[in-house]
C-alpha positions in Angstrom: -17.8 -27.2 -10.0 -14.6 -29.3 -10.6 -11.2 -28.7 -11.2 -9.4 -29.1 -14.2 -5.9 -28.2 -14.7 -5.7 -24.6 -13.4 -8.6 -24.7 -11.2 -7.9 -23.5 -8.2 -5.0 -21.8 -6.3 -3.5 -23.8 -3.7 -5.8 -26.7 -4.2 -4.2 -29.5 -5.2 -6.5 -30.6 -7.6 -5.0 -31.5 -10.1 -3.0 -32.5 -12.9 -1.9 -35.7 -13.1 0.5 -36.8 -15.7 0.1 -40.4 -15.9 2.6 -42.1 -17.5 2.4 -45.5 -18.8 0.0 -47.6 -17.0 0.2 -51.5 -17.0 0.0 -54.1 -14.8 -2.1 -57.3 -14.1 -0.7 -58.2 -10.6 1.7 -56.3 -8.1 4.5 -58.6 -9.6 4.2 -57.3 -12.9 4.8 -53.7 -11.6 8.5 -52.6 -10.9 8.6 -49.5 -8.9 12.0 -47.5 -9.5 11.2 -44.0 -8.0 14.6 -42.6 -8.7 16.7 -46.2 -8.3 18.4 -47.4 -11.2 16.4 -48.3 -14.2 14.9 -51.7 -14.3 15.3 -54.4 -16.9 12.5 -55.7 -19.1 10.3 -52.7 -18.8 7.7 -52.2 -21.6 5.9 -49.0 -20.2 6.9 -46.5 -18.0 4.5 -44.2 -15.8 4.6 -40.7 -14.1 1.8 -38.9 -12.5 1.9 -35.4 -11.9 -0.5 -34.1 -9.1 0.0 -30.4 -9.0 -2.1 -27.5 -7.5 -4.0 -25.4 -10.0 -5.3 -21.6 -10.0 -8.1 -21.7 -12.4 -10.8 -23.7 -13.7 -10.1 -24.7 -17.2 -13.6 -26.1 -17.6 -15.5 -24.8 -20.4 -19.1 -23.3 -19.7 -21.7 -25.1 -21.7 -23.6 -22.1 -23.6 -21.8 -19.7 -21.5 -22.2 -18.5 -17.7 -23.0 -20.4 -14.7 -23.8 -24.0 -15.1 -24.1 -27.4 -13.1 -20.2 -27.4 -13.2 -19.0 -23.9 -13.7 -20.2 -21.3 -11.1 -19.3 -17.8 -10.4 -15.6 -17.8 -9.5 -13.1 -20.0 -8.1 -11.3 -20.1 -4.7 -8.0 -21.5 -3.6 -9.5 -22.4 -0.2 -7.3 -22.5 2.8 -4.2 -24.3 3.2 -5.4 -27.5 5.2 -8.0 -27.8 2.5 -5.3 -28.7 -0.2 -2.4 -30.5 1.6 -1.9 -33.8 0.2 -0.8 -36.8 2.9 -1.3 -40.0 1.4 -2.7 -41.6 -1.8 -4.3 -44.7 -3.4 -3.7 -45.2 -7.1 -5.7 -47.8 -9.1 -4.7 -48.6 -12.5 -7.2 -51.0 -14.2 -6.0 -52.5 -17.7 -8.9 -52.4 -20.0 -10.4 -55.3 -21.9 -11.8 -53.4 -24.8 -14.0 -50.6 -23.2 -14.5 -53.0 -20.2 -12.7 -53.0 -16.7 -10.8 -56.2 -16.0 -9.3 -57.7 -13.1 -6.0 -57.2 -14.3 -5.2 -54.0 -12.1 -2.7 -52.5 -10.1 -4.1 -51.3 -6.9 -1.9 -49.4 -4.2 -1.8 -47.2 -1.4 1.3 -44.7 -1.3 2.5 -42.4 1.7 3.4 -38.9 1.0 7.2 -39.7 0.6 6.2 -42.3 -2.2 4.9 -39.5 -4.1 8.2 -37.8 -4.6 7.4 -34.3 -4.0 9.2 -31.2 -6.0 8.8 -27.8 -7.1 8.0 -26.8 -10.9 8.0 -23.0 -11.5 7.6 -22.4 -7.9 4.4 -24.7 -7.6 4.7 -27.8 -5.6 4.0 -30.8 -7.4 3.9 -34.7 -6.7 5.6 -37.0 -9.2 5.4 -40.7 -8.3 7.2 -42.6 -11.1 6.3 -46.3 -12.0 7.8 -48.7 -14.3 5.4 -51.5 -15.5 5.7 -54.9 -17.6 3.0 -54.5 -19.7 1.9 -51.6 -22.1 -1.8 -51.1 -22.9 -4.9 -49.1 -22.1 -5.9 -48.4 -18.7 -8.3 -46.3 -16.4 -7.1 -44.3 -13.4 -8.5 -43.7 -10.5 -6.8 -41.5 -8.0 -7.8 -41.1 -4.2 -5.8 -38.5 -2.2 -5.8 -38.4 1.4 -8.2 -41.4 1.2 -10.3 -43.0 4.0 -9.3 -45.9 5.6 -12.0 -47.8 4.1 -10.7 -46.6 0.8 -7.1 -47.9 1.9 -8.4 -51.4 2.9 -9.6 -51.7 -0.3 -6.4 -51.0 -1.9 -4.6 -52.9 0.4 -6.8 -55.9 0.0 -5.2 -58.9 -1.4 -8.1 -61.5 -1.1 -10.1 -62.4 -4.2 -13.3 -60.2 -4.7 -15.7 -60.4 -7.6 -15.3 -56.8 -8.2 -12.4 -54.9 -9.2 -10.5 -52.7 -6.6 -11.4 -49.9 -9.0 -14.9 -50.8 -8.9 -15.0 -51.3 -5.3 -13.7 -47.9 -4.4 -16.3 -46.3 -7.3 -18.8 -48.1 -5.2 -17.6 -47.0 -1.8 -19.9 -44.6 0.3 -18.5 -42.6 3.3 -21.1 -42.1 6.2 -21.0 -39.4 8.6 -22.8 -39.5 11.9 -23.4 -35.9 12.3 -21.4 -35.3 15.2 -17.4 -35.0 15.4 -15.1 -34.8 13.1 -16.0 -35.4 9.3 -13.0 -37.9 8.2 -12.8 -36.8 4.6 -12.8 -32.7 5.6 -10.3 -32.3 8.2 -7.4 -29.7 8.2 -4.9 -31.4 6.0 -6.6 -34.3 5.1 -9.4 -33.4 2.5 -10.3 -36.4 0.2 -10.0 -35.5 -3.5 -10.7 -38.0 -6.3 -10.5 -37.7 -9.6 -14.1 -36.7 -11.8 -13.5 -38.4 -14.8 -12.0 -41.7 -16.2 -10.6 -41.2 -19.5 -8.7 -44.4 -20.7 -4.8 -43.9 -20.8 -2.7 -45.5 -23.7 0.3 -46.2 -22.0 2.9 -47.4 -24.8 6.4 -45.9 -24.1 9.1 -48.2 -23.1 11.6 -45.2 -22.7 12.6 -44.9 -19.1 13.2 -41.3 -19.8 10.4 -40.3 -21.6 7.2 -42.1 -20.3 3.8 -41.9 -21.3 1.9 -38.9 -20.1 -2.0 -37.8 -19.3 -3.8 -35.7 -17.3 -6.2 -36.4 -14.7 -8.0 -33.8 -12.4 -9.3 -34.3 -9.1 -12.0 -32.6 -6.7 -12.7 -32.5 -3.2 -15.4 -35.0 -2.1 -17.0 -32.5 0.3 -18.9 -28.9 -0.2 -18.5 -26.0 1.7 -21.2 -23.7 2.9 -20.3 -19.9 3.9 -21.6 -16.5 5.1 -20.7 -13.4 3.8 -21.9 -10.5 6.1 -23.4 -7.5 4.4 -24.0 -5.4 7.5 -22.2 -4.3 10.5 -23.2 -6.6 12.9 -25.8 -8.2 10.6 -27.9 -5.1 11.5 -30.6 -4.6 8.9 -32.8 -1.4 9.2 -36.6 -1.9 9.0 -39.8 -0.2 8.6 -42.7 -1.5 10.8 -46.5 -0.5 10.9 -47.9 0.4 14.4 -50.0 2.2 16.6 -48.4 3.7 19.4 -50.9 4.0 22.8 -50.1 6.1 25.4 -52.2 6.9 28.7 -54.5 9.7 28.1 -54.6 11.6 31.5 -51.9 11.2 34.5 -52.1 12.7 37.9 -51.0 12.6 41.6 -52.8 13.0 45.0 -52.9 11.6 48.4 -54.3 8.7 50.0 -55.2 8.3 53.5 -54.6 4.9 55.0 -56.5 3.6 58.0 -54.0 4.3 60.5 -54.3 8.0 59.3 -50.5 7.7 57.7 -50.9 9.9 54.5 -49.3 8.5 51.3 -48.4 10.4 48.1 -49.4 8.8 45.0 -47.7 9.6 41.9 -48.5 8.2 38.4 -52.2 7.9 38.7 -53.8 6.8 35.2 -57.3 7.6 34.0 -59.3 4.7 33.2 -62.8 3.5 32.9 -64.3 1.1 35.7 -65.8 -1.6 33.3 -67.4 -3.4 36.7 -69.4 0.0 37.1 -70.7 1.2 34.0 -67.3 2.9 33.2 -67.5 5.3 36.0 -64.3 7.2 36.3 -61.5 5.3 38.1 -57.7 6.1 38.7 -55.0 3.3 38.4 -51.6 3.2 40.4 -49.2 0.7 39.2 -47.2 0.2 42.2 -43.8 -0.8 42.0 -42.7 -1.9 38.7 -46.5 -3.0 37.8 -46.8 -4.9 41.1 -49.3 -4.2 43.7 -51.5 -2.2 41.6 -54.2 -0.5 43.2 -57.3 1.2 42.0 -59.0 4.6 43.7 -61.3 7.3 43.1 -61.0 11.1 43.2 -62.6 12.8 46.3 -63.6 16.7 46.3 -61.2 17.1 49.2 -57.7 18.3 48.8 -54.7 17.6 51.3 -53.4 20.3 53.3 -51.9 22.9 51.3 -51.0 21.1 48.7 -54.0 21.3 46.5 -53.9 18.0 45.4 -56.9 15.9 45.8 -57.5 13.2 48.0 -58.1 9.7 46.4 -60.0 6.6 48.2 -59.3 3.2 47.6 -61.6 0.9 45.4 -62.0 -2.6 46.7 -62.0 -5.3 45.3 -59.8 -4.4 42.3 -61.8 -3.7 39.2 -61.8 -4.7 35.6 -60.7 -1.3 33.9 -59.9 0.2 30.5 -57.4 2.9 30.3 -58.4 6.3 28.7 -55.6 6.3 25.7 -54.4 8.7 22.9 -52.9 6.9 20.1 -50.8 7.8 17.2 -50.4 5.4 14.0 -47.6 5.4 11.5 -44.4 4.0 10.9 -41.6 3.2 13.1 -37.7 2.8 12.0 -36.7 -0.5 13.7 -33.8 -3.0 13.0 -33.6 -6.8 12.8 -30.0 -8.1 13.9 -29.4 -11.5 12.6 -27.6 -13.3 15.7 -27.8 -16.9 14.9 -28.6 -19.6 12.2 -29.6 -23.5 12.1 -28.5 -25.1 8.9 -31.2 -28.0 8.2 -31.3 -31.5 5.9 -27.5 -32.0 5.9 -26.7 -35.3 4.2 -25.2 -38.2 6.0 -23.6 -39.9 3.1 -21.7 -39.4 -0.1 -20.1 -41.6 -2.7 -16.1 -41.5 -2.8 -16.5 -41.0 -6.7 -19.3 -38.9 -8.3 -22.3 -40.7 -9.6 -24.3 -39.4 -11.9 -28.1 -39.9 -13.1 -30.1 -39.3 -16.4 -33.3 -37.0 -16.1 -35.5 -39.8 -15.6 -33.3 -41.4 -12.7 -33.8 -44.6 -14.9 -29.9 -45.0 -15.7 -27.0 -43.9 -14.0 -23.1 -43.8 -14.2 -19.9 -43.0 -12.7 -17.7 -40.4 -13.1 -17.8 -37.8 -16.1 -19.2 -34.2 -16.2 -22.8 -33.3 -15.8 -24.4 -33.2 -19.3 -27.6 -33.5 -21.2 -27.4 -37.2 -20.9 -26.7 -37.2 -17.3 -27.6 -33.7 -15.8 -28.1 -35.2 -12.0 -25.3 -35.4 -9.6 -26.5 -38.3 -7.2 -26.1 -39.3 -3.6 -26.3 -42.5 -2.1 -29.9 -41.6 -0.9 -31.0 -39.6 -3.8 -33.4 -42.6 -5.5 -34.9 -43.0 -2.0 -35.5 -39.4 -1.5 -37.2 -39.2 -4.9 -40.3 -41.3 -3.4 -40.0 -40.0 -0.1 -43.3 -38.3 2.0 -42.5 -35.2 2.8 -44.1 -35.5 6.4 -42.0 -38.4 7.0 -38.4 -38.3 6.2 -35.7 -40.6 7.3 -33.3 -39.8 9.7 -30.9 -41.8 7.6 -30.8 -39.4 5.1 -29.7 -36.2 7.2 -28.3 -34.8 10.2 -30.0 -31.4 11.4 -33.3 -32.7 10.1 -35.8 -30.0 9.1 -38.6 -31.7 11.3 -36.0 -31.9 14.3 -35.3 -28.3 14.0 -38.7 -27.2 13.4 -39.5 -28.4 16.8 -36.4 -27.5 18.5 -37.3 -25.3 21.9 -33.7 -25.1 22.8 -33.2 -21.9 21.1 -35.7 -20.3 23.8 -33.2 -20.9 27.0 -29.6 -20.6 27.8 -29.3 -24.7 27.6 -27.3 -26.4 24.9 -27.7 -25.1 21.6 -28.5 -28.3 19.7 -29.0 -26.5 16.2 -28.4 -22.7 16.7 -24.9 -21.4 16.2 -23.8 -18.2 16.2 -23.8 -16.0 12.9 -20.4 -14.8 12.0 -20.1 -10.9 11.6 -16.6 -10.9 9.9 -14.5 -13.3 7.9 -11.6 -15.2 9.9 -11.2 -18.6 8.8 -11.7 -18.1 4.8 -11.2 -15.7 1.9 -12.8 -12.4 2.6 -14.3 -12.5 -0.8 -16.3 -15.7 -0.1 -17.1 -15.4 3.3 -16.9 -17.1 6.5 -17.2 -21.1 6.6 -20.3 -22.3 8.3 -20.1 -25.8 7.7 -18.5 -28.8 5.5 -21.2 -31.0 4.0 -22.1 -33.7 1.7 -24.1 -34.0 -1.8 -27.7 -33.8 -1.4 -29.6 -34.0 -4.7 -33.3 -34.9 -5.4 -34.9 -34.8 -8.8 -36.3 -31.4 -9.7 -39.8 -31.8 -8.7 -38.8 -33.0 -5.0 -36.7 -30.0 -4.2 -39.0 -28.9 -1.4 -37.8 -27.9 2.1 -38.5 -31.3 3.2 -35.4 -32.9 1.1 -33.1 -30.0 0.1 -30.5 -28.4 2.5 -31.7 -25.1 3.9 -31.1 -22.5 6.6 -33.3 -20.5 9.1 -31.6 -17.6 10.5 -32.7 -15.8 13.9 -32.8 -12.5 14.3 -33.2 -9.8 17.3 -36.0 -7.1 17.1 -34.7 -4.0 18.0 -35.1 -0.1 17.6 -33.1 1.5 14.8 -29.9 1.5 16.8 -30.3 -2.2 17.6 -31.2 -2.0 21.3 -33.5 -4.5 22.4 -37.4 -3.7 22.6 -38.0 -6.9 24.9 -41.2 -8.8 23.8 -42.4 -7.4 20.8 -46.5 -8.2 19.5 -48.1 -8.5 16.2 -51.7 -8.3 15.0 -53.3 -7.5 11.8 -50.1 -6.9 10.1 -49.2 -4.2 13.2 -46.6 -4.4 15.6 -46.9 -3.4 19.4 -44.9 -3.1 22.5 -47.7 -4.2 25.2 -50.4 -6.2 25.0 -52.7 -3.3 26.4 -51.8 -1.4 23.0 -52.9 -4.8 21.0 -56.3 -4.7 22.8 -56.8 -1.2 22.6 -56.3 -1.3 19.2 -58.1 -4.4 17.8 -60.4 -5.3 20.7 -60.1 -7.7 23.8 -60.6 -10.4 21.9 -57.9 -9.9 19.3 -55.5 -12.6 17.9 -52.0 -11.9 18.3 -48.4 -13.4 17.7 -45.9 -12.9 20.1 -42.2 -12.5 19.7 -40.8 -13.6 22.9 -37.6 -11.4 23.7 -37.8 -9.9 20.3 -36.9 -12.9 18.5 -37.9 -13.8 14.8 -36.9 -16.4 12.2 -36.4 -16.5 8.7 -36.1 -20.0 6.5 -34.9 -20.5 2.8 -34.9 -23.5 1.1 -33.0 -21.4 -2.1 -29.4 -22.6 -1.4 -28.9 -22.4 -5.3 -26.7 -24.7 -7.3 -27.9 -23.3 -10.4 -30.7 -20.9 -10.1 -33.2 -21.8 -12.8 -31.5 -25.2 -13.9 -34.2 -27.7 -14.8 -32.3 -30.5 -12.9 -29.6 -29.1 -10.2 -31.2 -26.0 -9.2 -31.4 -26.8 -5.3 -29.0 -29.0 -5.0 -25.7 -29.2 -3.0 -22.6 -30.8 -5.0 -19.1 -31.6 -4.0 -16.3 -29.1 -4.5 -18.7 -26.0 -4.5 -18.7 -23.3 -1.9 -22.4 -22.0 -1.1 -22.1 -18.4 -0.1 -24.9 -16.9 1.6 -25.7 -13.3 1.9 -28.4 -11.3 3.4 -28.8 -8.4 1.1 -32.2 -6.9 2.9 -35.4 -7.3 4.6 -38.9 -6.4 3.4 -40.3 -7.5 6.7 -39.8 -8.7 10.3 -39.7 -12.6 10.1 -41.9 -15.3 11.8 -42.4 -15.2 15.6 -41.7 -19.1 16.0 -40.1 -21.8 13.6 -42.7 -23.3 11.3 -41.8 -24.3 7.8 -44.1 -26.1 5.5 -41.9 -29.5 4.3 -43.6 -29.0 1.1 -43.2 -25.6 0.6 -46.5 -25.1 -0.9 -47.7 -22.5 1.8 -44.8 -19.8 1.4 -44.9 -16.9 3.8 -42.8 -14.5 2.3 -42.4 -12.5 5.3 -40.1 -14.9 6.8 -39.0 -17.5 3.7 -36.0 -15.9 2.7 -35.7 -15.7 -1.2 -32.1 -15.9 -2.4 -30.6 -15.7 -5.7 -27.9 -17.9 -6.6 -24.6 -16.9 -8.1 -21.9 -20.0 -7.3 -15.7 -21.8 -6.2 -12.8 -25.1 -7.9 -13.6 -24.7 -5.0 -16.5 -23.6 -7.4 -18.1 -20.8 -5.7 -21.8 -19.9 -6.0 -23.0 -16.6 -4.5 -26.5 -16.8 -2.8 -28.1 -13.3 -2.2 -30.8 -13.5 0.2 -33.9 -11.1 0.3 -36.5 -11.5 3.0 
């Protein structure tokens, strides 16, 4: 969503009261900023940049759209601070941009900070030598690249307005993101409405409103359960040893050893003859014995003879089938397919991706936001996605084994259990990120931004169950139980250390939309919440990039609901 006047509390966004804009060269513009009134001025300009509190954008047809979400959020202080600006005034030649323009970089001191009705606003004032129609481009907290364009005095085929509009910011995927650091979030106006500058009255300059929006997006997580622990019922068959006894073994040196925990079993090497298995210490030094008819002393316990070599065996067991109350505790997450680049100014595409334009709200003519790689991604092979497009590439996270060790966590991070860095209503920030948009038919796991959650399987209180096994839809706590219930040749999944995984490509911008459904758009917060589990997830990270073979057990189903910041809530069900 974007911001209009009154969009988001505490966000700089926007209203820029643009007073008269006119200029052919810097020499034609006289800056006053509070000094004595200049002479021979034909037009005067004041830009008013203010923080807003509510979205003024109308919903097309009502409800959530590509531009409007569920609510708006003011964000945190560092997301709204203004340090400097680039303002470009391009004088129109009819409806076309001209080379007649004023481009300037302004530090905060020149923005004339003041307070209006308790709200901090910035009111830079310009006196111009020429009236006429202009387009205004405002970049707050600009990048070094945008500053360089604004300060460039060399001749160029394109105007500064056009060069900034075409500018692309690229992020490596590591370290600080220049356009999203505390106190320095780049913001740009989303519309390019022409401004008519006619007033030469110093005390009453021409004015217009220009709204700005943050160039980045934000993905948040809103915890719904204490410690992110979710109850879940599993189907299982519990196997226990049918008969256990104790007795004595007389060693060759005539020492008598008392044996406890002798488990009755079948000797598979001797036509299922009776044999008793002693597990030793913690399953080590396992030995097999046969029971004699002799008792030891006055104990009335039988003496047992050692069986060598150790035979193949199968315990006599008793089983209980049914359901168990377990839990899954989500403890880590990995975001996948985060874009590496974004246009400084929003770009839009038509429904066929055959026509493109800059600035303006999404509409029926141009229903897609586009990023610098959108066109290439629209024709990409799902199985061979370029690392030029994304960091945390799906294929890389899919193959990552770091999660099984205590080594560096390349992709997986700790999942928040509480909200500390943001508004409690919109969750804890996971990351700032850049726009990621492809045509509707290509919105598959290989190309959209998604998320993987790691879970720990435990009992109903969250206590670890150790390694867990799954066979034919049932869960077991030992391989012996798997074999006992399904046969020696049974195929099963192993949940090492009780870890499971859930994936979702459904970070929805606007659920059900014919265009911008699974998409990341600037100035939106995507709030992810896990509502419930229907099953334990996958034992390994295995995601089909095409999305055609969706396993409902571990693909999360998220329903979208979206802050200027436009907020979009995504409720997840497994």
